[in-house]
mmCIF file as Biopython writes it, N, C-alpha, C and O atoms, coordinates in Angstrom:
data_model
#
loop_
_atom_site.group_PDB
_atom_site.id
_atom_site.type_symbol
_atom_site.label_atom_id
_atom_site.label_alt_id
_atom_site.label_comp_id
_atom_site.label_asym_id
_atom_site.label_entity_id
_atom_site.label_seq_id
_atom_site.pdbx_PDB_ins_code
_atom_site.Cartn_x
_atom_site.Cartn_y
_atom_site.Cartn_z
_atom_site.occupancy
_atom_site.B_iso_or_equiv
_atom_site.auth_seq_id
_atom_site.auth_asym_id
_atom_site.pdbx_PDB_model_num
ATOM 1   N N  . UNK A ? 1  ? -30.374 -180.072 45.822  1.0 0.0 1  A 1 
ATOM 2   C CA . UNK A ? 1  ? -30.119 -178.938 46.673  1.0 0.0 1  A 1 
ATOM 3   C C  . UNK A ? 1  ? -30.435 -179.320 48.115  1.0 0.0 1  A 1 
ATOM 4   O O  . UNK A ? 1  ? -31.484 -179.895 48.406  1.0 0.0 1  A 1 
ATOM 5   N N  . UNK A ? 2  ? -29.496 -178.986 49.022  1.0 0.0 2  A 1 
ATOM 6   C CA . UNK A ? 2  ? -29.645 -179.351 50.421  1.0 0.0 2  A 1 
ATOM 7   C C  . UNK A ? 2  ? -29.991 -178.107 51.230  1.0 0.0 2  A 1 
ATOM 8   O O  . UNK A ? 2  ? -29.379 -177.052 51.067  1.0 0.0 2  A 1 
ATOM 9   N N  . UNK A ? 3  ? -30.966 -178.248 52.087  1.0 0.0 3  A 1 
ATOM 10  C CA . UNK A ? 3  ? -31.315 -177.123 52.963  1.0 0.0 3  A 1 
ATOM 11  C C  . UNK A ? 3  ? -30.749 -177.395 54.343  1.0 0.0 3  A 1 
ATOM 12  O O  . UNK A ? 3  ? -30.665 -178.544 54.778  1.0 0.0 3  A 1 
ATOM 13  N N  . UNK A ? 4  ? -30.365 -176.340 55.020  1.0 0.0 4  A 1 
ATOM 14  C CA . UNK A ? 4  ? -29.814 -176.485 56.364  1.0 0.0 4  A 1 
ATOM 15  C C  . UNK A ? 4  ? -30.925 -176.308 57.381  1.0 0.0 4  A 1 
ATOM 16  O O  . UNK A ? 4  ? -31.742 -175.393 57.280  1.0 0.0 4  A 1 
ATOM 17  N N  . UNK A ? 5  ? -30.941 -177.187 58.351  1.0 0.0 5  A 1 
ATOM 18  C CA . UNK A ? 5  ? -31.926 -177.055 59.422  1.0 0.0 5  A 1 
ATOM 19  C C  . UNK A ? 5  ? -31.329 -176.207 60.534  1.0 0.0 5  A 1 
ATOM 20  O O  . UNK A ? 5  ? -30.132 -175.920 60.525  1.0 0.0 5  A 1 
ATOM 21  N N  . UNK A ? 6  ? -32.139 -175.815 61.470  1.0 0.0 6  A 1 
ATOM 22  C CA . UNK A ? 6  ? -31.692 -174.983 62.591  1.0 0.0 6  A 1 
ATOM 23  C C  . UNK A ? 6  ? -30.681 -175.707 63.468  1.0 0.0 6  A 1 
ATOM 24  O O  . UNK A ? 6  ? -29.928 -175.067 64.202  1.0 0.0 6  A 1 
ATOM 25  N N  . UNK A ? 7  ? -30.655 -177.032 63.399  1.0 0.0 7  A 1 
ATOM 26  C CA . UNK A ? 7  ? -29.724 -177.778 64.246  1.0 0.0 7  A 1 
ATOM 27  C C  . UNK A ? 7  ? -28.474 -178.219 63.490  1.0 0.0 7  A 1 
ATOM 28  O O  . UNK A ? 7  ? -27.737 -179.076 63.978  1.0 0.0 7  A 1 
ATOM 29  N N  . UNK A ? 8  ? -28.226 -177.668 62.342  1.0 0.0 8  A 1 
ATOM 30  C CA . UNK A ? 8  ? -27.037 -178.072 61.593  1.0 0.0 8  A 1 
ATOM 31  C C  . UNK A ? 8  ? -25.781 -177.553 62.286  1.0 0.0 8  A 1 
ATOM 32  O O  . UNK A ? 8  ? -25.837 -176.554 63.004  1.0 0.0 8  A 1 
ATOM 33  N N  . UNK A ? 9  ? -24.648 -178.225 62.077  1.0 0.0 9  A 1 
ATOM 34  C CA . UNK A ? 9  ? -23.401 -177.831 62.731  1.0 0.0 9  A 1 
ATOM 35  C C  . UNK A ? 9  ? -22.974 -176.397 62.422  1.0 0.0 9  A 1 
ATOM 36  O O  . UNK A ? 9  ? -22.287 -175.778 63.234  1.0 0.0 9  A 1 
ATOM 37  N N  . UNK A ? 10 ? -23.359 -175.866 61.285  1.0 0.0 10 A 1 
ATOM 38  C CA . UNK A ? 10 ? -22.969 -174.503 60.935  1.0 0.0 10 A 1 
ATOM 39  C C  . UNK A ? 10 ? -23.627 -173.463 61.840  1.0 0.0 10 A 1 
ATOM 40  O O  . UNK A ? 10 ? -23.140 -172.337 61.941  1.0 0.0 10 A 1 
ATOM 41  N N  . UNK A ? 11 ? -24.713 -173.823 62.488  1.0 0.0 11 A 1 
ATOM 42  C CA . UNK A ? 11 ? -25.433 -172.880 63.334  1.0 0.0 11 A 1 
ATOM 43  C C  . UNK A ? 11 ? -25.237 -173.166 64.823  1.0 0.0 11 A 1 
ATOM 44  O O  . UNK A ? 11 ? -26.068 -172.768 65.640  1.0 0.0 11 A 1 
ATOM 45  N N  . UNK A ? 12 ? -24.164 -173.840 65.181  1.0 0.0 12 A 1 
ATOM 46  C CA . UNK A ? 12 ? -23.959 -174.245 66.569  1.0 0.0 12 A 1 
ATOM 47  C C  . UNK A ? 12 ? -23.633 -173.043 67.451  1.0 0.0 12 A 1 
ATOM 48  O O  . UNK A ? 12 ? -24.149 -172.942 68.563  1.0 0.0 12 A 1 
ATOM 49  N N  . UNK A ? 13 ? -22.789 -172.134 66.976  1.0 0.0 13 A 1 
ATOM 50  C CA . UNK A ? 13 ? -22.377 -171.015 67.816  1.0 0.0 13 A 1 
ATOM 51  C C  . UNK A ? 13 ? -23.448 -169.935 67.816  1.0 0.0 13 A 1 
ATOM 52  O O  . UNK A ? 13 ? -23.729 -169.301 66.799  1.0 0.0 13 A 1 
ATOM 53  N N  . UNK A ? 14 ? -24.025 -169.752 68.973  1.0 0.0 14 A 1 
ATOM 54  C CA . UNK A ? 14 ? -25.013 -168.702 69.156  1.0 0.0 14 A 1 
ATOM 55  C C  . UNK A ? 14 ? -24.616 -167.959 70.415  1.0 0.0 14 A 1 
ATOM 56  O O  . UNK A ? 14 ? -24.351 -168.586 71.441  1.0 0.0 14 A 1 
ATOM 57  N N  . UNK A ? 15 ? -24.569 -166.648 70.362  1.0 0.0 15 A 1 
ATOM 58  C CA . UNK A ? 15 ? -24.211 -165.873 71.537  1.0 0.0 15 A 1 
ATOM 59  C C  . UNK A ? 15 ? -25.244 -166.102 72.632  1.0 0.0 15 A 1 
ATOM 60  O O  . UNK A ? 15 ? -26.447 -166.016 72.385  1.0 0.0 15 A 1 
ATOM 61  N N  . UNK A ? 16 ? -24.769 -166.397 73.853  1.0 0.0 16 A 1 
ATOM 62  C CA . UNK A ? 16 ? -25.724 -166.544 74.942  1.0 0.0 16 A 1 
ATOM 63  C C  . UNK A ? 16 ? -26.349 -165.183 75.273  1.0 0.0 16 A 1 
ATOM 64  O O  . UNK A ? 16 ? -25.727 -164.147 75.042  1.0 0.0 16 A 1 
ATOM 65  N N  . UNK A ? 17 ? -27.540 -165.180 75.798  1.0 0.0 17 A 1 
ATOM 66  C CA . UNK A ? 17 ? -28.170 -163.915 76.134  1.0 0.0 17 A 1 
ATOM 67  C C  . UNK A ? 17 ? -27.390 -163.192 77.232  1.0 0.0 17 A 1 
ATOM 68  O O  . UNK A ? 17 ? -26.696 -163.825 78.028  1.0 0.0 17 A 1 
ATOM 69  N N  . UNK A ? 18 ? -27.506 -161.886 77.270  1.0 0.0 18 A 1 
ATOM 70  C CA . UNK A ? 18 ? -26.776 -161.066 78.237  1.0 0.0 18 A 1 
ATOM 71  C C  . UNK A ? 18 ? -27.084 -161.493 79.663  1.0 0.0 18 A 1 
ATOM 72  O O  . UNK A ? 18 ? -26.194 -161.493 80.513  1.0 0.0 18 A 1 
ATOM 73  N N  . UNK A ? 19 ? -28.325 -161.854 79.935  1.0 0.0 19 A 1 
ATOM 74  C CA . UNK A ? 19 ? -28.702 -162.299 81.275  1.0 0.0 19 A 1 
ATOM 75  C C  . UNK A ? 19 ? -27.916 -163.520 81.712  1.0 0.0 19 A 1 
ATOM 76  O O  . UNK A ? 19 ? -27.541 -163.641 82.878  1.0 0.0 19 A 1 
ATOM 77  N N  . UNK A ? 20 ? -27.668 -164.428 80.774  1.0 0.0 20 A 1 
ATOM 78  C CA . UNK A ? 20 ? -26.893 -165.636 81.089  1.0 0.0 20 A 1 
ATOM 79  C C  . UNK A ? 20 ? -25.459 -165.266 81.455  1.0 0.0 20 A 1 
ATOM 80  O O  . UNK A ? 20 ? -24.903 -165.807 82.411  1.0 0.0 20 A 1 
ATOM 81  N N  . UNK A ? 21 ? -24.862 -164.354 80.705  1.0 0.0 21 A 1 
ATOM 82  C CA . UNK A ? 21 ? -23.489 -163.929 80.984  1.0 0.0 21 A 1 
ATOM 83  C C  . UNK A ? 21 ? -23.415 -163.209 82.321  1.0 0.0 21 A 1 
ATOM 84  O O  . UNK A ? 21 ? -22.484 -163.431 83.096  1.0 0.0 21 A 1 
ATOM 85  N N  . UNK A ? 22 ? -24.379 -162.360 82.593  1.0 0.0 22 A 1 
ATOM 86  C CA . UNK A ? 22 ? -24.411 -161.640 83.863  1.0 0.0 22 A 1 
ATOM 87  C C  . UNK A ? 22 ? -24.546 -162.622 85.026  1.0 0.0 22 A 1 
ATOM 88  O O  . UNK A ? 22 ? -23.886 -162.476 86.055  1.0 0.0 22 A 1 
ATOM 89  N N  . UNK A ? 23 ? -25.397 -163.608 84.852  1.0 0.0 23 A 1 
ATOM 90  C CA . UNK A ? 23 ? -25.576 -164.637 85.885  1.0 0.0 23 A 1 
ATOM 91  C C  . UNK A ? 23 ? -24.260 -165.361 86.147  1.0 0.0 23 A 1 
ATOM 92  O O  . UNK A ? 23 ? -23.904 -165.589 87.303  1.0 0.0 23 A 1 
ATOM 93  N N  . UNK A ? 24 ? -23.535 -165.723 85.098  1.0 0.0 24 A 1 
ATOM 94  C CA . UNK A ? 24 ? -22.249 -166.411 85.253  1.0 0.0 24 A 1 
ATOM 95  C C  . UNK A ? 24 ? -21.246 -165.529 85.995  1.0 0.0 24 A 1 
ATOM 96  O O  . UNK A ? 24 ? -20.520 -166.016 86.862  1.0 0.0 24 A 1 
ATOM 97  N N  . UNK A ? 25 ? -21.199 -164.253 85.669  1.0 0.0 25 A 1 
ATOM 98  C CA . UNK A ? 25 ? -20.274 -163.333 86.334  1.0 0.0 25 A 1 
ATOM 99  C C  . UNK A ? 25 ? -20.605 -163.232 87.820  1.0 0.0 25 A 1 
ATOM 100 O O  . UNK A ? 25 ? -19.711 -163.264 88.665  1.0 0.0 25 A 1 
ATOM 101 N N  . UNK A ? 26 ? -21.888 -163.110 88.131  1.0 0.0 26 A 1 
ATOM 102 C CA . UNK A ? 26 ? -22.308 -163.000 89.532  1.0 0.0 26 A 1 
ATOM 103 C C  . UNK A ? 26 ? -21.970 -164.285 90.285  1.0 0.0 26 A 1 
ATOM 104 O O  . UNK A ? 26 ? -21.427 -164.229 91.389  1.0 0.0 26 A 1 
ATOM 105 N N  . UNK A ? 27 ? -22.282 -165.432 89.706  1.0 0.0 27 A 1 
ATOM 106 C CA . UNK A ? 27 ? -21.995 -166.716 90.363  1.0 0.0 27 A 1 
ATOM 107 C C  . UNK A ? 27 ? -20.492 -166.882 90.565  1.0 0.0 27 A 1 
ATOM 108 O O  . UNK A ? 27 ? -20.057 -167.275 91.648  1.0 0.0 27 A 1 
ATOM 109 N N  . UNK A ? 28 ? -19.697 -166.591 89.548  1.0 0.0 28 A 1 
ATOM 110 C CA . UNK A ? 28 ? -18.241 -166.711 89.662  1.0 0.0 28 A 1 
ATOM 111 C C  . UNK A ? 28 ? -17.692 -165.788 90.747  1.0 0.0 28 A 1 
ATOM 112 O O  . UNK A ? 28 ? -16.779 -166.162 91.483  1.0 0.0 28 A 1 
ATOM 113 N N  . UNK A ? 29 ? -18.251 -164.580 90.844  1.0 0.0 29 A 1 
ATOM 114 C CA . UNK A ? 29 ? -17.815 -163.626 91.859  1.0 0.0 29 A 1 
ATOM 115 C C  . UNK A ? 29 ? -18.129 -164.144 93.258  1.0 0.0 29 A 1 
ATOM 116 O O  . UNK A ? 29 ? -17.280 -164.083 94.147  1.0 0.0 29 A 1 
ATOM 117 N N  . UNK A ? 30 ? -19.329 -164.647 93.458  1.0 0.0 30 A 1 
ATOM 118 C CA . UNK A ? 30 ? -19.718 -165.169 94.772  1.0 0.0 30 A 1 
ATOM 119 C C  . UNK A ? 30 ? -18.865 -166.376 95.146  1.0 0.0 30 A 1 
ATOM 120 O O  . UNK A ? 30 ? -18.468 -166.513 96.303  1.0 0.0 30 A 1 
ATOM 121 N N  . UNK A ? 31 ? -18.581 -167.237 94.202  1.0 0.0 31 A 1 
ATOM 122 C CA . UNK A ? 31 ? -17.724 -168.401 94.460  1.0 0.0 31 A 1 
ATOM 123 C C  . UNK A ? 31 ? -16.326 -167.932 94.895  1.0 0.0 31 A 1 
ATOM 124 O O  . UNK A ? 31 ? -15.751 -168.481 95.835  1.0 0.0 31 A 1 
ATOM 125 N N  . UNK A ? 32 ? -15.793 -166.932 94.218  1.0 0.0 32 A 1 
ATOM 126 C CA . UNK A ? 32 ? -14.474 -166.403 94.578  1.0 0.0 32 A 1 
ATOM 127 C C  . UNK A ? 32 ? -14.499 -165.769 95.965  1.0 0.0 32 A 1 
ATOM 128 O O  . UNK A ? 32 ? -13.576 -165.976 96.752  1.0 0.0 32 A 1 
ATOM 129 N N  . UNK A ? 33 ? -15.529 -165.010 96.273  1.0 0.0 33 A 1 
ATOM 130 C CA . UNK A ? 33 ? -15.644 -164.396 97.601  1.0 0.0 33 A 1 
ATOM 131 C C  . UNK A ? 33 ? -15.686 -165.459 98.683  1.0 0.0 33 A 1 
ATOM 132 O O  . UNK A ? 33 ? -15.044 -165.311 99.722  1.0 0.0 33 A 1 
ATOM 133 N N  . UNK A ? 34 ? -16.433 -166.530 98.452  1.0 0.0 34 A 1 
ATOM 134 C CA . UNK A ? 34 ? -16.529 -167.602 99.441  1.0 0.0 34 A 1 
ATOM 135 C C  . UNK A ? 34 ? -15.176 -168.294 99.632  1.0 0.0 34 A 1 
ATOM 136 O O  . UNK A ? 34 ? -14.823 -168.687 100.744 1.0 0.0 34 A 1 
ATOM 137 N N  . UNK A ? 35 ? -14.424 -168.437 98.535  1.0 0.0 35 A 1 
ATOM 138 C CA . UNK A ? 35 ? -13.087 -169.029 98.632  1.0 0.0 35 A 1 
ATOM 139 C C  . UNK A ? 35 ? -12.184 -168.146 99.489  1.0 0.0 35 A 1 
ATOM 140 O O  . UNK A ? 35 ? -11.438 -168.643 100.333 1.0 0.0 35 A 1 
ATOM 141 N N  . UNK A ? 36 ? -12.257 -166.818 99.264  1.0 0.0 36 A 1 
ATOM 142 C CA . UNK A ? 36 ? -11.435 -165.898 100.052 1.0 0.0 36 A 1 
ATOM 143 C C  . UNK A ? 36 ? -11.827 -165.922 101.529 1.0 0.0 36 A 1 
ATOM 144 O O  . UNK A ? 36 ? -10.959 -165.911 102.402 1.0 0.0 36 A 1 
ATOM 145 N N  . UNK A ? 37 ? -13.118 -165.955 101.808 1.0 0.0 37 A 1 
ATOM 146 C CA . UNK A ? 37 ? -13.584 -166.010 103.198 1.0 0.0 37 A 1 
ATOM 147 C C  . UNK A ? 37 ? -13.016 -167.249 103.881 1.0 0.0 37 A 1 
ATOM 148 O O  . UNK A ? 37 ? -12.472 -167.170 104.982 1.0 0.0 37 A 1 
ATOM 149 N N  . UNK A ? 38 ? -13.149 -168.389 103.216 1.0 0.0 38 A 1 
ATOM 150 C CA . UNK A ? 38 ? -12.667 -169.657 103.779 1.0 0.0 38 A 1 
ATOM 151 C C  . UNK A ? 38 ? -11.152 -169.601 104.004 1.0 0.0 38 A 1 
ATOM 152 O O  . UNK A ? 38 ? -10.661 -169.998 105.060 1.0 0.0 38 A 1 
ATOM 153 N N  . UNK A ? 39 ? -10.429 -169.111 103.019 1.0 0.0 39 A 1 
ATOM 154 C CA . UNK A ? 39 ? -8.980  -169.048 103.102 1.0 0.0 39 A 1 
ATOM 155 C C  . UNK A ? 39 ? -8.524  -168.109 104.222 1.0 0.0 39 A 1 
ATOM 156 O O  . UNK A ? 39 ? -7.600  -168.429 104.969 1.0 0.0 39 A 1 
ATOM 157 N N  . UNK A ? 40 ? -9.171  -166.962 104.330 1.0 0.0 40 A 1 
ATOM 158 C CA . UNK A ? 40 ? -8.772  -165.995 105.354 1.0 0.0 40 A 1 
ATOM 159 C C  . UNK A ? 40 ? -9.168  -166.460 106.748 1.0 0.0 40 A 1 
ATOM 160 O O  . UNK A ? 40 ? -8.477  -166.144 107.717 1.0 0.0 40 A 1 
ATOM 161 N N  . UNK A ? 41 ? -10.245 -167.192 106.869 1.0 0.0 41 A 1 
ATOM 162 C CA . UNK A ? 41 ? -10.605 -167.781 108.172 1.0 0.0 41 A 1 
ATOM 163 C C  . UNK A ? 41 ? -9.581  -168.830 108.574 1.0 0.0 41 A 1 
ATOM 164 O O  . UNK A ? 41 ? -9.218  -168.934 109.746 1.0 0.0 41 A 1 
ATOM 165 N N  . UNK A ? 42 ? -9.118  -169.605 107.604 1.0 0.0 42 A 1 
ATOM 166 C CA . UNK A ? 42 ? -8.087  -170.607 107.901 1.0 0.0 42 A 1 
ATOM 167 C C  . UNK A ? 42 ? -6.808  -169.939 108.377 1.0 0.0 42 A 1 
ATOM 168 O O  . UNK A ? 42 ? -6.167  -170.419 109.312 1.0 0.0 42 A 1 
ATOM 169 N N  . UNK A ? 43 ? -6.431  -168.833 107.740 1.0 0.0 43 A 1 
ATOM 170 C CA . UNK A ? 43 ? -5.247  -168.092 108.190 1.0 0.0 43 A 1 
ATOM 171 C C  . UNK A ? 43 ? -5.445  -167.544 109.604 1.0 0.0 43 A 1 
ATOM 172 O O  . UNK A ? 43 ? -4.512  -167.539 110.407 1.0 0.0 43 A 1 
ATOM 173 N N  . UNK A ? 44 ? -6.650  -167.088 109.902 1.0 0.0 44 A 1 
ATOM 174 C CA . UNK A ? 44 ? -6.928  -166.460 111.191 1.0 0.0 44 A 1 
ATOM 175 C C  . UNK A ? 44 ? -6.795  -167.425 112.361 1.0 0.0 44 A 1 
ATOM 176 O O  . UNK A ? 44 ? -6.503  -166.995 113.477 1.0 0.0 44 A 1 
ATOM 177 N N  . UNK A ? 45 ? -7.002  -168.709 112.135 1.0 0.0 45 A 1 
ATOM 178 C CA . UNK A ? 45 ? -6.931  -169.669 113.240 1.0 0.0 45 A 1 
ATOM 179 C C  . UNK A ? 45 ? -5.539  -170.291 113.415 1.0 0.0 45 A 1 
ATOM 180 O O  . UNK A ? 45 ? -5.320  -171.077 114.336 1.0 0.0 45 A 1 
ATOM 181 N N  . UNK A ? 46 ? -4.616  -169.941 112.541 1.0 0.0 46 A 1 
ATOM 182 C CA . UNK A ? 46 ? -3.259  -170.468 112.678 1.0 0.0 46 A 1 
ATOM 183 C C  . UNK A ? 46 ? -2.553  -169.816 113.857 1.0 0.0 46 A 1 
ATOM 184 O O  . UNK A ? 46 ? -2.771  -168.641 114.151 1.0 0.0 46 A 1 
ATOM 185 N N  . UNK A ? 47 ? -1.720  -170.575 114.518 1.0 0.0 47 A 1 
ATOM 186 C CA . UNK A ? 47 ? -0.912  -170.024 115.609 1.0 0.0 47 A 1 
ATOM 187 C C  . UNK A ? 47 ? 0.196   -169.152 115.020 1.0 0.0 47 A 1 
ATOM 188 O O  . UNK A ? 47 ? 0.462   -169.187 113.818 1.0 0.0 47 A 1 
ATOM 189 N N  . UNK A ? 48 ? 0.824   -168.384 115.877 1.0 0.0 48 A 1 
ATOM 190 C CA . UNK A ? 48 ? 1.915   -167.519 115.426 1.0 0.0 48 A 1 
ATOM 191 C C  . UNK A ? 48 ? 3.048   -168.348 114.823 1.0 0.0 48 A 1 
ATOM 192 O O  . UNK A ? 48 ? 3.650   -167.955 113.824 1.0 0.0 48 A 1 
ATOM 193 N N  . UNK A ? 49 ? 3.330   -169.476 115.426 1.0 0.0 49 A 1 
ATOM 194 C CA . UNK A ? 49 ? 4.381   -170.361 114.918 1.0 0.0 49 A 1 
ATOM 195 C C  . UNK A ? 49 ? 4.013   -170.898 113.534 1.0 0.0 49 A 1 
ATOM 196 O O  . UNK A ? 49 ? 4.864   -170.956 112.646 1.0 0.0 49 A 1 
ATOM 197 N N  . UNK A ? 50 ? 2.750   -171.291 113.345 1.0 0.0 50 A 1 
ATOM 198 C CA . UNK A ? 50 ? 2.307   -171.796 112.043 1.0 0.0 50 A 1 
ATOM 199 C C  . UNK A ? 50 ? 2.384   -170.709 110.969 1.0 0.0 50 A 1 
ATOM 200 O O  . UNK A ? 50 ? 2.749   -170.978 109.825 1.0 0.0 50 A 1 
ATOM 201 N N  . UNK A ? 51 ? 2.040   -169.493 111.351 1.0 0.0 51 A 1 
ATOM 202 C CA . UNK A ? 51 ? 2.108   -168.381 110.399 1.0 0.0 51 A 1 
ATOM 203 C C  . UNK A ? 51 ? 3.564   -168.126 110.010 1.0 0.0 51 A 1 
ATOM 204 O O  . UNK A ? 51 ? 3.859   -167.873 108.843 1.0 0.0 51 A 1 
ATOM 205 N N  . UNK A ? 52 ? 4.467   -168.191 110.979 1.0 0.0 52 A 1 
ATOM 206 C CA . UNK A ? 52 ? 5.898   -168.017 110.673 1.0 0.0 52 A 1 
ATOM 207 C C  . UNK A ? 52 ? 6.404   -169.142 109.782 1.0 0.0 52 A 1 
ATOM 208 O O  . UNK A ? 52 ? 7.259   -168.933 108.922 1.0 0.0 52 A 1 
ATOM 209 N N  . UNK A ? 53 ? 5.863   -170.341 110.000 1.0 0.0 53 A 1 
ATOM 210 C CA . UNK A ? 53 ? 6.269   -171.508 109.220 1.0 0.0 53 A 1 
ATOM 211 C C  . UNK A ? 53 ? 5.884   -171.350 107.739 1.0 0.0 53 A 1 
ATOM 212 O O  . UNK A ? 53 ? 6.546   -171.908 106.864 1.0 0.0 53 A 1 
ATOM 213 N N  . UNK A ? 54 ? 4.838   -170.607 107.468 1.0 0.0 54 A 1 
ATOM 214 C CA . UNK A ? 54 ? 4.435   -170.345 106.078 1.0 0.0 54 A 1 
ATOM 215 C C  . UNK A ? 54 ? 5.561   -169.633 105.344 1.0 0.0 54 A 1 
ATOM 216 O O  . UNK A ? 54 ? 5.781   -169.859 104.154 1.0 0.0 54 A 1 
ATOM 217 N N  . UNK A ? 55 ? 6.272   -168.770 106.063 1.0 0.0 55 A 1 
ATOM 218 C CA . UNK A ? 55 ? 7.416   -168.086 105.465 1.0 0.0 55 A 1 
ATOM 219 C C  . UNK A ? 55 ? 7.166   -166.632 105.139 1.0 0.0 55 A 1 
ATOM 220 O O  . UNK A ? 55 ? 8.108   -165.895 104.847 1.0 0.0 55 A 1 
ATOM 221 N N  . UNK A ? 56 ? 5.940   -166.209 105.181 1.0 0.0 56 A 1 
ATOM 222 C CA . UNK A ? 56 ? 5.602   -164.811 104.896 1.0 0.0 56 A 1 
ATOM 223 C C  . UNK A ? 56 ? 4.624   -164.305 105.952 1.0 0.0 56 A 1 
ATOM 224 O O  . UNK A ? 56 ? 3.467   -164.033 105.632 1.0 0.0 56 A 1 
ATOM 225 N N  . UNK A ? 57 ? 5.067   -164.172 107.215 1.0 0.0 57 A 1 
ATOM 226 C CA . UNK A ? 57 ? 4.125   -163.815 108.274 1.0 0.0 57 A 1 
ATOM 227 C C  . UNK A ? 57 ? 3.466   -162.451 108.065 1.0 0.0 57 A 1 
ATOM 228 O O  . UNK A ? 57 ? 2.278   -162.300 108.347 1.0 0.0 57 A 1 
ATOM 229 N N  . UNK A ? 58 ? 4.200   -161.472 107.583 1.0 0.0 58 A 1 
ATOM 230 C CA . UNK A ? 58 ? 3.600   -160.145 107.368 1.0 0.0 58 A 1 
ATOM 231 C C  . UNK A ? 58 ? 2.540   -160.218 106.274 1.0 0.0 58 A 1 
ATOM 232 O O  . UNK A ? 58 ? 1.481   -159.601 106.387 1.0 0.0 58 A 1 
ATOM 233 N N  . UNK A ? 59 ? 2.824   -160.965 105.226 1.0 0.0 59 A 1 
ATOM 234 C CA . UNK A ? 59 ? 1.852   -161.106 104.136 1.0 0.0 59 A 1 
ATOM 235 C C  . UNK A ? 59 ? 0.610   -161.873 104.613 1.0 0.0 59 A 1 
ATOM 236 O O  . UNK A ? 59 ? -0.511  -161.528 104.241 1.0 0.0 59 A 1 
ATOM 237 N N  . UNK A ? 60 ? 0.807   -162.900 105.427 1.0 0.0 60 A 1 
ATOM 238 C CA . UNK A ? 60 ? -0.314  -163.665 105.959 1.0 0.0 60 A 1 
ATOM 239 C C  . UNK A ? 60 ? -1.181  -162.788 106.848 1.0 0.0 60 A 1 
ATOM 240 O O  . UNK A ? 60 ? -2.407  -162.861 106.779 1.0 0.0 60 A 1 
ATOM 241 N N  . UNK A ? 61 ? -0.562  -161.960 107.682 1.0 0.0 61 A 1 
ATOM 242 C CA . UNK A ? 61 ? -1.319  -161.045 108.540 1.0 0.0 61 A 1 
ATOM 243 C C  . UNK A ? 61 ? -2.113  -160.046 107.702 1.0 0.0 61 A 1 
ATOM 244 O O  . UNK A ? 61 ? -3.280  -159.775 107.986 1.0 0.0 61 A 1 
ATOM 245 N N  . UNK A ? 62 ? -1.477  -159.508 106.678 1.0 0.0 62 A 1 
ATOM 246 C CA . UNK A ? 62 ? -2.164  -158.546 105.806 1.0 0.0 62 A 1 
ATOM 247 C C  . UNK A ? 62 ? -3.310  -159.212 105.057 1.0 0.0 62 A 1 
ATOM 248 O O  . UNK A ? 62 ? -4.369  -158.611 104.876 1.0 0.0 62 A 1 
ATOM 249 N N  . UNK A ? 63 ? -3.103  -160.440 104.626 1.0 0.0 63 A 1 
ATOM 250 C CA . UNK A ? 63 ? -4.132  -161.166 103.870 1.0 0.0 63 A 1 
ATOM 251 C C  . UNK A ? 63 ? -5.357  -161.454 104.731 1.0 0.0 63 A 1 
ATOM 252 O O  . UNK A ? 63 ? -6.488  -161.260 104.285 1.0 0.0 63 A 1 
ATOM 253 N N  . UNK A ? 64 ? -5.143  -161.909 105.948 1.0 0.0 64 A 1 
ATOM 254 C CA . UNK A ? 64 ? -6.292  -162.250 106.781 1.0 0.0 64 A 1 
ATOM 255 C C  . UNK A ? 64 ? -7.034  -161.014 107.274 1.0 0.0 64 A 1 
ATOM 256 O O  . UNK A ? 64 ? -8.178  -161.127 107.713 1.0 0.0 64 A 1 
ATOM 257 N N  . UNK A ? 65 ? -6.415  -159.841 107.215 1.0 0.0 65 A 1 
ATOM 258 C CA . UNK A ? 65 ? -7.079  -158.604 107.630 1.0 0.0 65 A 1 
ATOM 259 C C  . UNK A ? 65 ? -7.944  -157.992 106.529 1.0 0.0 65 A 1 
ATOM 260 O O  . UNK A ? 65 ? -8.758  -157.110 106.801 1.0 0.0 65 A 1 
ATOM 261 N N  . UNK A ? 66 ? -7.776  -158.448 105.303 1.0 0.0 66 A 1 
ATOM 262 C CA . UNK A ? 66 ? -8.532  -157.883 104.175 1.0 0.0 66 A 1 
ATOM 263 C C  . UNK A ? 66 ? -9.981  -158.333 104.209 1.0 0.0 66 A 1 
ATOM 264 O O  . UNK A ? 66 ? -10.282 -159.449 104.633 1.0 0.0 66 A 1 
ATOM 265 N N  . UNK A ? 67 ? -10.885 -157.456 103.760 1.0 0.0 67 A 1 
ATOM 266 C CA . UNK A ? 67 ? -12.275 -157.898 103.568 1.0 0.0 67 A 1 
ATOM 267 C C  . UNK A ? 67 ? -12.358 -158.856 102.378 1.0 0.0 67 A 1 
ATOM 268 O O  . UNK A ? 67 ? -11.494 -158.834 101.501 1.0 0.0 67 A 1 
ATOM 269 N N  . UNK A ? 68 ? -13.388 -159.691 102.347 1.0 0.0 68 A 1 
ATOM 270 C CA . UNK A ? 68 ? -13.481 -160.740 101.330 1.0 0.0 68 A 1 
ATOM 271 C C  . UNK A ? 68 ? -13.559 -160.213 99.904  1.0 0.0 68 A 1 
ATOM 272 O O  . UNK A ? 68 ? -13.189 -160.926 98.971  1.0 0.0 68 A 1 
ATOM 273 N N  . UNK A ? 69 ? -14.026 -158.994 99.711  1.0 0.0 69 A 1 
ATOM 274 C CA . UNK A ? 69 ? -14.173 -158.486 98.346  1.0 0.0 69 A 1 
ATOM 275 C C  . UNK A ? 69 ? -12.869 -157.935 97.779  1.0 0.0 69 A 1 
ATOM 276 O O  . UNK A ? 69 ? -12.793 -157.622 96.591  1.0 0.0 69 A 1 
ATOM 277 N N  . UNK A ? 70 ? -11.845 -157.815 98.617  1.0 0.0 70 A 1 
ATOM 278 C CA . UNK A ? 70 ? -10.555 -157.338 98.108  1.0 0.0 70 A 1 
ATOM 279 C C  . UNK A ? 70 ? -9.680  -158.510 97.679  1.0 0.0 70 A 1 
ATOM 280 O O  . UNK A ? 70 ? -9.492  -159.461 98.438  1.0 0.0 70 A 1 
ATOM 281 N N  . UNK A ? 71 ? -9.153  -158.440 96.480  1.0 0.0 71 A 1 
ATOM 282 C CA . UNK A ? 71 ? -8.268  -159.532 96.032  1.0 0.0 71 A 1 
ATOM 283 C C  . UNK A ? 71 ? -6.926  -159.481 96.725  1.0 0.0 71 A 1 
ATOM 284 O O  . UNK A ? 71 ? -6.065  -160.322 96.467  1.0 0.0 71 A 1 
#
């Protein structure tokens, strides 16, 4: 008769604690906000000609005017 230890492959999947999941959500959110800030700052420094060259000047203007928390 074989006994299973706590480290056996059958016991590999264990739900992470709620705090760990919450931490991941918060970190992922902050990373996304920082990406938006960086992207919108880059749009803000483009010249009018560069913005037109993107092909969607109205969309670029609207995007750079949004606060970082808005997708």
